[in-house]
N, C-alpha and C positions, 0 to 999 in steps of 0.2 A: 334720820339713829349715826351717829359714823359709823366704819366701814366695821371700826373694830370688834364693837358690840352687836353681836344680834342678840334682837331685846327678845329677855326673857317675860315671857308672862304667868298668867296663873296658872298652881295645876290647878287640877281635882284631881287629888292624889283619890278620896273613897273610890270615884268612877272608876278613875282606871286599874283599880286591884279591879273591879266588879266587873270590869269587861274585859282585861286581861281573862278570869278566870273563864268566864262564859264560852270566851274564844277561842281559848280551849282546849275548855269538855265539844263542842260544835267542830273543832278541825286539827284536832292532834297536833299531827308531825307537823303540820300546815302553817304551821303558828307559829314561830319562834322570836323566840327572851335571849338569847340570850348575848352577854357584852358583841360581841365579832357581829357576828351578827347583825346584829344594831345599827352599827358602825358603819359596815356597810351602805346602810340605807340611808343617813344622815347626807349632810352637801359636803361635797368633796374636792369640789372642781371648781374654788370660789376660793377667792381668801376670808371668804366671811367665814368663824368658826361655824367645826359640826353641834349640832344642838339634836341629840340621838329620839329616833323614838321609843314608846314604851316596850313594843312588839310589832312585830313583821308577819302580815300571810298572805302567803302565796296563793296566792288568791287564781281555780282554773277554773270560772264559769265566770258566767252574769250573777246567777242563784250566789253566785260563792259570794258580791258586792255586797246583795239587795242584805243579802245575813248580816253582816257583817255592821252593814250599816247601820240597825234596829239598834244593833246590842251600843254601839260604837248613841244614836244616838240616844240607848232609854236613860245611857248612865253620865252622857253630857260629853263626852269624850272626842276629841279631837284625832278627823282623819284627810291623811294623808296618801296620793299617790306617789305610786310610783313605778315610772321608766325602769329607763338608761342610767340614773343621778347626773346629764352630762346639763344641765340650766346653771347660767350664772352669778344666780341673782340670788340664789339661798332659798330657794321656792322649795327643796323637800324638805328644808330644814323642822323638824321640830318645840318652839323653843314654849310649849305648854305643854311637851314631851304627846304621849298622845300613838294609837297603833296606825303605820306608815302599810297599804296593800298593793305589794308588787307584782304587778300584769306579766315578768317576763313568761310564766305559763299561760296567759292569753294572749298566745305568737300564733289562733287562727282565720286567715284569709275566710274570709266567712261567703268574702261570690267577689266574682269578676263579668259584669257585663260591659265583656268586650263590647259590645252593636255598639252602647252606649257609653265608650268610656265613661266608661265609673266602674268603679270597686266599694267593696265595704270588711273593713278588717278589722279587729282586736281590737286592743290600744298597747299591747304588750307588741306589738310587730315594728321591725325599726324598717327605715327607707332601705336600708341595704336585702333584706330581702324580700320585703315588696318587688322590687327589681328584678330581683330575677329570677324570683315565683312566676311574676310578668314578664319578664326575655319573650317566650314563643310563644306570644300575643300579638308582639309587636308594639304595643306599646309602656308606660313607661310612666314613675309619679314624678314631677319632676322639681318637687320644691326637695334641695343642699344646703341646709344649716353648716354641715361640713363634720360633725360627728353624728355618727351611726344611729341618731337617736332614736325614738321609739315614734312610732302616729301620734300614738295619745298625750305624752308630753308635747307633742310638734306645734300640735293640735292644742292642749292649752296656755302654750307660750305663743302659741298666736309668730310662729315665726317663720322665715324667709331663706335668708342666705344670698349663694353668685348668684343664681337662675331667675332673683324676685323678678329681674329690669325684664324676663317676659312672658314667662309665667303665671309673676305674681308671688303673692304670700299663700299661708292656712287660710288666709279667711276669703284667697278667692277658688283655692281648690279644696275647703271642705266643701258637700254638700245636704250631710247633714247628720247628726248625731245620738247614738244613744248611753240616758245619762239615768243613775241612783244619784236623787233626793234625799232629800232631808226623811224623810217618811219610810228611805230604805224602797220608796218603789220606783218602778223602771220606765222613762218617760220616753218621745223620738223626736225630734223638736221638729223634721221634714220627711219628705220623700225623694227619691232620686229626680225632677220630673226637676231642670235644670232653670228657671227660674219659675218664682210660685207670689201671691202676690195676701198668701193664707191668715191672717194678721201677724204679728210679731211676729220678727226676725228674731227667734231665739236660737240659731243656732248660731251666729253672732256672735248670741250672747256667753255662748260659753265657750266659742275660740275664742283666748286670749284668756277667761277668764281664773287661768291661773289656780282651774282645782282650789275656788272657790265657793265657788256655783253648786257643786255636786259631783263623783263620782266616774266619765265616759266611761260605758262599758264597749264604744262599739264607732268607727268610725265611716261614713260612705265617700271616696273622693272621686275626687277629681282627674282622671287620666285622661296625658298627651300622646299622638303615633313618636314611636322611638324615628329619632331624623333621618332619611336616604341621608345623609354628610354630615358632617363633622367637621365646623376649617379651629384651628388654635392659631392666635397673633400674639405677639409683644412688642412695645414700641418705647420707647425709650422718648422723656420728658426736656428739655431745660429744667423745666422749675415745676413745680403742682401745680399753678395760675393755666400754669398754658400747655397741662394733659384734660386740668376739668375745662379748662376750654374743647377739648375735642372731641371729651362726653359731653358738656352741651348741644356741638351742633352736629353728633353723629342723635342725641336722641327725639333732636330738634327739625333733623332732613326726615325721621321717621325708618332707620333705617333699626332693619328685628336686632338687637343684637341678642346673645343671649347672655351672654356675664359680658361684664366690662370692669373690673376690679382693677385700682391703684392701690400702687406700692411705692412706697416711700424712697429717697432712698434710701436711707437706714435703715430701712427693713431688707431694701436688696443686699445691699451688704454683707449683711447676716446672712442671708439664706449664698449667695455666694459661700463665705468662708462655712456652713454648717451641710452645703451642697454640691457644693464645691463646681459653681456655676461662674461663667465671669462677663454672666452680666453687664454692662455703663451702670453705674450707682448712680443714677437718676434719679429720678421720676418719673415711673416704666408704669405702661396699662401690659396686662390682660387678656385678651378676646377668645372670646366660641362664636362662630354661628351653624346654625343648624337650619338646614334647609337643605334646597337637592345639591348640584352641581351646580349648572347652571347660577341661582339664588346666590349659594355660600361664596363664589367665586366672584361677583357681580357685590354681595358684600364686603366683602375685603377690599375689592378696588376702591368702592368709593369711601372706607377708615382709610386708607391707605393716603386719598389726599385727601379728609381735612391734616389727618394725622402733618401731613409733610406745612399743609397751609397752619396750623398751630405750633411751627417747628421741631416736629418730632427724630430721633431721629436713621436711621433703621426697619425696614420697616420686615419681621418676620412673621410667610402665613405655612400652614400644612395642612394637608385632607387626610395625613398619614398618621394612624392611632398612635403610634410607638412616636413620631419627632411631637406629637401634638402634648403629649404624654412630658417630652422633654420639656419642651420650650413654657411648662403650668409645672415644672415640677416646684421653681423657687413658692408659684403662688402658693402649696400644695406641700410644701414645706415651712410653715412661714411659723408656724408661733413655737415649732422647736428648735428652728431657726431663729429664733428670736430667745426663748429661753437659754441656750446656748453662749448667747455674751456673755453668763451673767448667773450662771445654776447655783453660784450661792446665796441669788438674790431671793423675794418673793415675786409670784407675774400676777396682776391683778390686767384683769382683761373687762375693759367697757364698752361701750356705743352713744353714737348719739345718730340723731340724725336728719334734714337741712334741707326746705328748697333745691334743688339740683343745681339754681345760679346763683347759691352759696355756701359750695362747700367748694372753695377754693377758701372763699375769703375765712371759715371756720378751722378748715385744717392749715389756711396761715397762719391765720392765727396762737393756733391749738402749737402751732410746730413754734412760734415766737415764746410762747411762752415755757414751753418745756424746756429750751434753749437758755429765757430769759434765766429757772429757776435750777438748773440744768441738775438736768432730770435726764434718765436711758430712759425712751418712748422711740414703742417703734410704730406707725399707721399704715394701715389695712383698711381701702375703702370699697365698697358696694359704690362706687364711682354712677354705672345709672340711675340711680332713686335717690344717691344725696343721705346716706349712709356710713358713715366706717364704722371703724373700730381700731382703740386705742390700747395696745399694750406693755405696762406699764411696770418696769421691775422695781425692785423696791427692796427694804431696810425695810420689815415685819419681825424682827428681834426687839426694836424700842420704837419710844413714843415718837419720837421726835423722823424716824422716817415715818411711821401712819398715818403720826400729824400730819406729811409733805403728801401725803401719798392721797386722803381724804381732801385736801386742801388741791390738786389737781382735780381731783373727778369732780368738785364743787364747781370749783372757778371753768373748768371743761364744759357741763349741764350748762351756767348757767349760759355761758357763750349761746350752744347752741336753741336755748330755748331764746334768748335777744334774738335770736335770729328767725323767730316764727317757726320754729323746728319740733324737735322733742328729745324728748330725755334719754330714748331707747328707741331704737328700728326694727332691731329683732330683740333681746336676752332679756323683755319685759322689766318688771317694778319690781316678783318678790319681795327680799325687807330687804337691800339696795337700796333699792330707786323711790322710796317714798315718800322719802322729806321734797323729792322735784318730783315727783307727782302733783302733790298740790302744788308746786308756785307751778304748772302746766297747768293746770286743769280750775283751778278753782276751785266753786263750787262745785263744779261735777262735780269733782269725788265724793260731795255730802250724795248727792242722788244715789251712785256707784252704791254706797254707804247702805239706806236706804234699802236699793235692787237686795245689795249679802242680805239686808235683816229680815224682807221676805219673802227668800228662798233657804235659809238657814238662818233660822230665827233664834237657834243656839248658835251660834258661829263653832262647828262642828268641823265644816269643808277647810281644809286648809289654812291655820287662825294665822294672822298673824304675817300676812303678806298683801299684799297690793298696797294695800291701809291700815293704819288700826281704827276700832270697832271703836266706836263714839260714846 
């Protein structure tokens, strides 16, 4: 699919009209059809054009979801879940029209089992809300995709982020979900036990399904103890390869870094200008260590030795919270700093992931590609797990500018796949990466289609995402 064309499917006009009437009658003012309200629930955080739903339900509980799905199933009308709208590949667009279910009012924390280190929440709870609630328990939820995303959205896109190198991704931290299926019934995929051999792993079938198999109504999460001490560190390197070599040695030695982020030289230059910093304009690693006073100090010393061996420059680290925030400011402001380089241009954020041993090769070839084609693009990497993002600034007002962006994304994904990587480490497929998924997995996508058809025979759940129905 061309990036400029979010493919529009066939609209069931009669069914949509009937469903709108039934939903309005059932939910009154909690079902909205105004243009402005619908526009807020189409995709706006990516270059892919917005495709509005025909109506938006402000759900207040699982009974609302079940009732809405039954109405939409009866009339064969699409249903799209909406958390905060922060996904990046068109996941909340409505290419066939239909109904958006807004979970902002389903934001209750249903249960916290501190002794078992788990909790159950409704899908509209955001990660920041959850961690604020958990603060007094001494626990926290570690997955941090950057945006204050909803737990339901993070589950549906199999999100990860800066902490993934130590704490894993959503697939590692979701113990169970409840979901409304195509017949309007609610199912529970697992219990709270930390492991189970009971049948198919249905939990992980829904984690990362991008809302195409059902609508989540609750998520049970694994929690972690808040570290006694957190240390932050920054170190510049002469080349991207030198920085990646330091990352590889750190992981291979088993140093349990919590975060290890790579910013390329252009990204550092942008951050210096935007945030009034004075970092060397070189590839730079930003790290965070979690543990006790002793273990954080030991981890920092071990990494400092690795950095020196790999040609790293001055190694700065601290356990002071304010100083740590200052050290990390460049990483936290990276997106806005990049946009400030050319505010008149459109931004396209894309990601790939490769085996960590190929990270330096993939980033190096991508930088050469950017230079060869005269592009303006910055690279930020979750270096500890081989995942990196490219923020491309481009002219979206001309066909030529759009074609250049599309061609770059195509080359980036082909490069990652050639290195036995994946077309997306954490953004998901949505509408934007369907063609690359076919290249990556081949016939496995046909198996996905069979699962989708079995669970959603009328294709009402978020159609036109991940793959097109055969």
